C-alpha positions as CSV (number, residue, x, y, z in Angstrom):
1,L,-25.6,20.4,26.0
2,S,-29.3,20.2,27.1
3,A,-31.9,17.6,26.4
4,E,-33.8,20.0,24.2
5,N,-30.9,20.8,21.9
6,L,-29.7,17.2,21.8
7,F,-33.0,16.1,20.5
8,V,-33.1,19.1,18.1
9,I,-29.9,17.7,16.6
10,Q,-31.4,14.2,16.4
11,S,-34.5,15.6,14.6
12,E,-32.3,17.5,12.1
13,I,-30.4,14.3,11.4
14,S,-33.6,12.3,10.9
15,Q,-34.9,14.9,8.5
16,A,-31.7,15.0,6.6
17,I,-31.7,11.2,6.2
18,A,-35.4,11.3,5.0
19,D,-34.4,14.0,2.5
20,A,-31.4,12.0,1.3
21,L,-33.6,9.0,0.7
22,K,-36.3,11.2,-0.9
23,T,-38.8,10.1,1.7
24,T,-41.6,12.3,2.9
25,L,-42.3,12.0,6.6
26,T,-45.9,11.8,7.7
27,N,-47.3,14.4,10.1
28,E,-47.1,11.7,12.8
29,E,-43.5,10.9,12.0
30,Q,-42.6,14.6,12.0
31,Q,-44.2,15.1,15.3
32,R,-42.5,12.0,16.7
33,I,-39.0,13.1,15.7
34,N,-39.6,16.5,17.2
35,T,-40.7,15.1,20.5
36,V,-38.4,15.4,23.5
37,P,-38.7,12.0,25.3
38,T,-37.0,13.2,28.5
39,Q,-35.5,16.4,29.8
40,N,-33.1,14.4,32.0
41,L,-29.8,13.6,30.1
42,A,-28.7,11.1,32.8
43,A,-32.0,9.2,32.3
44,Y,-31.5,9.3,28.5
45,E,-27.9,8.0,28.9
46,A,-29.2,5.1,31.1
47,Y,-31.9,4.4,28.5
48,L,-29.3,4.1,25.7
49,H,-27.1,1.8,27.9
50,G,-30.2,-0.4,28.4
51,R,-30.8,-0.5,24.6
52,Q,-27.2,-1.5,23.9
53,R,-27.3,-4.3,26.5
54,M,-30.7,-5.5,25.4
55,A,-29.4,-5.8,21.8
56,T,-27.1,-8.6,22.7
57,R,-29.9,-10.9,23.8
58,E,-27.6,-12.5,26.4
59,S,-28.9,-13.4,29.9
60,E,-26.5,-11.4,32.0
61,Q,-26.7,-8.4,29.6
62,L,-30.5,-8.5,29.8
63,Q,-30.3,-8.3,33.5
64,Q,-28.1,-5.3,33.2
65,A,-30.5,-3.8,30.8
66,V,-33.2,-4.1,33.4
67,A,-31.0,-2.2,35.9
68,S,-30.3,0.5,33.3
69,F,-34.0,1.0,32.4
70,R,-35.0,1.0,36.0
71,Q,-32.4,3.7,36.6
72,A,-33.8,5.7,33.7
73,T,-37.4,5.5,35.1
74,E,-36.2,6.5,38.6
75,L,-34.4,9.5,37.2
76,D,-37.5,10.5,35.1
77,P,-40.7,8.6,36.0
78,Q,-42.4,10.3,33.0
79,F,-39.9,8.8,30.5
80,A,-42.3,6.5,28.5
81,L,-39.6,4.9,26.3
82,A,-37.7,3.8,29.4
83,W,-40.7,2.0,30.6
84,V,-41.0,0.3,27.2
85,G,-37.4,-0.8,27.5
86,L,-38.0,-2.2,30.9
87,A,-40.9,-4.2,29.7
88,D,-39.0,-5.4,26.7
89,S,-36.1,-6.6,28.9
90,Y,-38.4,-8.6,31.1
91,N,-40.1,-10.0,28.0
92,L,-36.8,-11.1,26.5
93,L,-35.5,-12.6,29.8
94,R,-38.6,-14.8,29.6
95,A,-38.2,-15.6,25.9
96,Y,-34.5,-16.6,26.3
97,G,-35.2,-18.8,29.3
98,A,-33.4,-16.6,31.9
99,M,-36.5,-15.8,34.0
100,P,-39.7,-17.9,34.6
101,N,-42.7,-16.7,32.7
102,N,-44.8,-16.3,36.0
103,E,-42.1,-13.8,37.2
104,A,-41.3,-11.9,34.0
105,R,-44.8,-11.5,32.6
106,P,-46.3,-9.5,35.4
107,L,-43.3,-7.2,35.5
108,A,-43.4,-6.6,31.8
109,L,-47.2,-5.9,31.9
110,A,-46.8,-3.4,34.7
111,A,-44.1,-1.5,32.9
112,I,-45.9,-1.4,29.6
113,D,-49.1,-0.3,31.3
114,Q,-47.1,2.6,32.7
115,A,-45.7,3.5,29.3
116,L,-49.1,3.6,27.8
117,R,-50.5,5.7,30.6
118,L,-47.8,8.2,29.9
119,D,-48.1,8.1,26.1
120,P,-51.1,6.2,24.6
121,Q,-49.8,7.1,21.1
122,L,-46.3,5.5,21.5
123,G,-45.9,2.9,18.8
124,E,-43.1,1.2,20.6
125,A,-45.4,0.5,23.6
126,H,-48.1,-1.0,21.4
127,T,-45.5,-3.3,19.9
128,T,-44.6,-4.6,23.3
129,L,-48.2,-4.9,24.3
130,A,-48.9,-6.9,21.2
131,S,-46.0,-9.3,22.0
132,L,-47.4,-9.9,25.5
133,Q,-50.9,-10.5,24.0
134,S,-49.6,-13.0,21.5
135,Q,-48.0,-15.0,24.3
136,K,-51.5,-15.7,25.7
137,D,-52.6,-16.8,22.2
138,D,-54.8,-13.7,21.9
139,W,-53.9,-13.5,18.2
140,E,-56.8,-11.2,17.2
141,Q,-56.0,-8.6,19.8
142,A,-52.2,-8.9,19.3
143,E,-52.7,-8.3,15.6
144,T,-54.8,-5.2,16.3
145,S,-52.0,-3.9,18.5
146,Y,-49.3,-4.6,16.0
147,R,-51.2,-2.8,13.3
148,K,-51.7,0.2,15.6
149,A,-48.0,0.2,16.4
150,I,-47.1,0.3,12.8
151,E,-49.6,3.0,12.1
152,L,-48.2,5.1,14.9
153,S,-44.5,4.3,14.2
154,P,-44.2,3.0,10.6
155,N,-40.4,3.0,10.6
156,Y,-40.0,1.1,13.9
157,A,-38.3,-2.1,12.7
158,Q,-39.0,-4.0,15.9
159,A,-42.8,-3.8,15.3
160,Y,-42.4,-5.6,12.0
161,H,-39.9,-8.1,13.5
162,W,-42.1,-9.0,16.5
163,Y,-45.3,-9.1,14.4
164,S,-43.6,-11.5,12.0
165,D,-42.4,-13.6,14.9
166,S,-45.9,-13.9,16.4
167,L,-47.2,-15.1,13.0
168,L,-44.7,-18.0,13.0
169,Y,-46.6,-19.5,15.9
170,Q,-49.9,-19.4,13.9
171,G,-48.8,-22.1,11.5
172,A,-48.2,-22.4,7.7
173,L,-51.2,-20.3,6.8
174,R,-49.4,-17.1,8.0
175,I,-45.9,-18.0,6.9
176,D,-45.9,-15.8,3.8
177,D,-47.2,-12.8,5.9
178,A,-44.4,-13.5,8.4
179,L,-41.8,-13.5,5.6
180,S,-43.1,-10.2,4.2
181,L,-42.9,-8.5,7.6
182,A,-39.4,-9.9,8.3
183,L,-38.2,-8.6,4.9
184,K,-39.6,-5.2,5.8
185,A,-37.9,-5.2,9.2
186,V,-34.6,-6.0,7.4
187,E,-35.2,-3.2,4.9
188,L,-35.7,-0.7,7.8
189,D,-32.7,-2.0,9.9
190,P,-30.3,-4.0,7.7
191,N,-27.5,-3.9,10.3
192,S,-29.6,-5.5,13.1
193,P,-28.2,-9.0,13.9
194,I,-31.4,-10.0,15.7
195,I,-33.6,-9.0,12.7
196,S,-31.2,-10.8,10.4
197,A,-31.4,-13.9,12.6
198,H,-35.2,-13.7,12.6
199,L,-35.4,-13.6,8.8
200,A,-33.3,-16.8,8.9
201,D,-35.8,-18.3,11.3
202,V,-38.6,-17.5,8.9
203,Y,-36.7,-19.1,6.0
204,E,-36.2,-22.2,8.2
205,N,-39.9,-22.4,9.0
206,K,-40.6,-22.3,5.2
207,G,-38.2,-25.2,4.7
208,L,-35.7,-23.0,2.8
209,Y,-32.8,-24.4,4.7
210,Q,-29.9,-23.2,2.5
211,M,-31.3,-19.6,2.6
212,A,-31.8,-19.9,6.3
213,E,-28.2,-21.0,6.8
214,R,-26.8,-18.1,4.8
215,Q,-29.0,-15.7,6.7
216,Y,-27.9,-17.0,10.1
217,E,-24.3,-16.7,8.9
218,K,-25.0,-13.1,7.9
219,S,-26.3,-12.3,11.4
220,I,-23.1,-13.7,12.8
221,E,-21.1,-11.6,10.3
222,L,-22.9,-8.5,11.6
223,Y,-22.0,-9.5,15.2
224,P,-19.6,-12.5,15.4
225,E,-20.4,-13.2,19.1
226,F,-24.2,-12.8,18.6
227,F,-25.9,-15.6,20.6
228,P,-29.2,-15.9,18.7
229,G,-27.4,-16.2,15.4
230,I,-25.0,-18.8,16.7
231,F,-27.8,-20.8,18.5
232,G,-30.2,-20.4,15.5
233,L,-27.6,-21.9,13.2
234,A,-26.9,-24.7,15.7
235,D,-30.6,-25.6,15.9
236,L,-30.9,-25.6,12.1
237,L,-27.9,-27.9,11.7
238,T,-29.3,-30.1,14.5
239,Y,-32.9,-30.5,13.7
240,E,-33.3,-29.7,10.0
241,V,-30.2,-31.0,8.2
242,S,-28.7,-33.4,10.8
243,R,-25.1,-32.1,10.4
244,Y,-24.3,-33.0,14.0
245,P,-20.6,-32.4,14.3
246,E,-21.0,-28.8,13.0
247,A,-24.1,-28.3,15.1
248,L,-22.2,-29.5,18.2
249,G,-19.6,-26.9,17.7
250,Y,-22.1,-24.1,17.4
251,H,-24.0,-25.3,20.5
252,E,-20.8,-25.2,22.5
253,K,-20.0,-21.7,21.2
254,A,-23.5,-20.6,22.1
255,I,-23.0,-21.9,25.7
256,E,-19.7,-19.9,25.9
257,R,-21.5,-16.8,24.9
258,D,-24.5,-17.2,27.2
259,P,-24.2,-20.0,29.8
260,G,-27.4,-18.9,31.4
261,N,-29.5,-19.9,28.4
262,I,-30.7,-23.5,28.6
263,G,-31.4,-23.9,24.8
264,P,-28.0,-25.1,23.7
265,Y,-27.8,-27.7,26.4
266,F,-31.0,-29.3,25.1
267,G,-29.5,-29.2,21.6
268,I,-26.3,-31.0,22.7
269,M,-28.5,-33.6,24.6
270,N,-30.5,-34.3,21.4
271,I,-27.4,-34.7,19.3
272,Y,-26.0,-37.3,21.6
273,L,-29.3,-39.1,21.6
274,E,-29.1,-39.2,17.8
275,I,-25.5,-40.3,17.5
């Protein structure tokens, strides 16, 4: 098995799926699925390990994802997707409170700059760049980057997910746009627990608490030990519907899953302040 024929097999599978769904791939999509991201199988294996660990959104696993992506970039410094994964891991460590912003952000920026130098047309890289821009409230530039990401990689669910997430911070005027993007992300990746949990977050921000609760429960069904689903439901029960005994149980379960995340501790503190 070589890198080249491995990715030929993947391309054939992608084309077969598109044919089964009666979907026509654009020229850009066809070119993307035929691209060999790395000739180094060990680097690709490390990259896949990083993606698996990153998907949990747990502090310790995110640290391990950093190590896996670093290994991938050391084995193949030209592997642009591995640099994107490294940037995403640092970005998520910051987002989940496991690394200070002033430490994580420069590392994420350096990694995504490298990815874009290697492949300026990589939609995944523009998605991460947009997320980093939105953190500085540079909404106009972030939106430009998200749109470019979707133009380059229209089936990349994370682009719609993170674009939707950034719109939540812009207030009620963009909530419907955020919902539309979240639904598109779910359509593209219906088995992703983090995308499912994000849709619940959008429902919660719209005041649709019953729909949000059901959606959080769905994300937990997809992955019963999934921290963001458990913590998201705990926060909903705490701050929106004041069901404190249930919320306390979910906060405690969230701490069991990821003791390095400070969010559930604040939730428990606020429950005790209320009761």
